[in-house]
N, C-alpha and C positions, 0 to 999 in steps of 0.2 A: 179239361180238355186243351190242349194246346194246339195254338194255329200258328202257320209260318207267317212271316212278314209279309209276303205276297199276297196272302189270303186277307190279312187284316187290312192293307192299303186296297186291293181290288175288291175283296168283299164288302167291308163296311164302308170305304169311301165311295164306291163306285156302283153298288147295287146292295144297298143295305137291306132292303127287303128280301131279297132273294138270299142273301147271306143268313138273314135271321131264319127264314125256312129250312135253310140247310142245316143250320145248327140244332134247331127243333126237331128235324128229321133224325138227326145223328143222336140226339138224346132219347129218341124212343116216341115221341109225340107224332100225332097223326096231324097234317095239313089238308084242309078240304075246301072245295069250291061251295061259295054260297050265293046263288042267285038272287038272293033277297037282299043282300048287303049294299049299301050305299057308298060310294066313294066320288072324291072330286080329283081331277088331274088336269095340268095345263099341258094339253097337247100340242106339238109342233105345228106351226102354221106354214111354215116355210120349208122348202127342201133343205136348206142350210141347217136348220134347227133339227130337222128329222134325221139328216146324215150324221150331226154331231151326238144326238141320242144314240144312234145306233152303234156308232164308233165307240162311246162310252159302255154301251151294254156288252158287246162282244167279249171284250177280256173279263169283265164281271161273270158272265156265264160260263165263261172255260173255266176261270178259277173256282166258281162254286162247284162245277162239275168234277173239276180235278180233286177237290177237296173231299166230295162226296164218294168217288172212285178211291182215294188214298185209304178212306175208312169203310170200304164197301162190305168187308165180312163182318166188322163189328155193327155197322148200321143195320144190316139184314138180321142180326141177332137181336139188337135191342128194338127194332122197329118191324112188326110183323106186315105193316103196310109196304114195305120195300123188300123186293124179292129178289134173289140170284139172278133170274133173267132179266129183270129190270137194270140191275148193275151191269149185266153184260152187254144190254143194248145201249146203255149210256158209255161203255167202253168203244163199241163200234161206232157210236155217233160221234164220240170225241175224235177216234183215230180218222173217221172219213172227213171231219172238219178239218183236220190237220193235213191229210194227203190230198183231198181234193183239190185244193188251190194250188199246192205244189206240184200235182202232176199236170195240171193245165200250164203252168208257168215252164215244166220241162218239155211240154210238147209244143209250146210255141217259141221256146228257144232253140 
């Protein structure tokens, strides 16, 4: 599977866990939530840290969603957990993520 340079930077460098999940889903694996799992994280303590975290996660989320949408039909064939309505939902969600802020900026201007 080939990945574009933007996906390698944004997916691997900025959101490696999300990128790994996207690659697993594209190969037909199933990713599930497990309530009994244990994990440790350093949560942001100040607003500046929280803001920087969200600023990093935004492009990573968009890059992984675009990567999933680019291979949507192949992913739905390989992975029975991913349906065509889900891919359609992600398309609408991505479009609204781009058009929503742009519409607000145009209305203010």
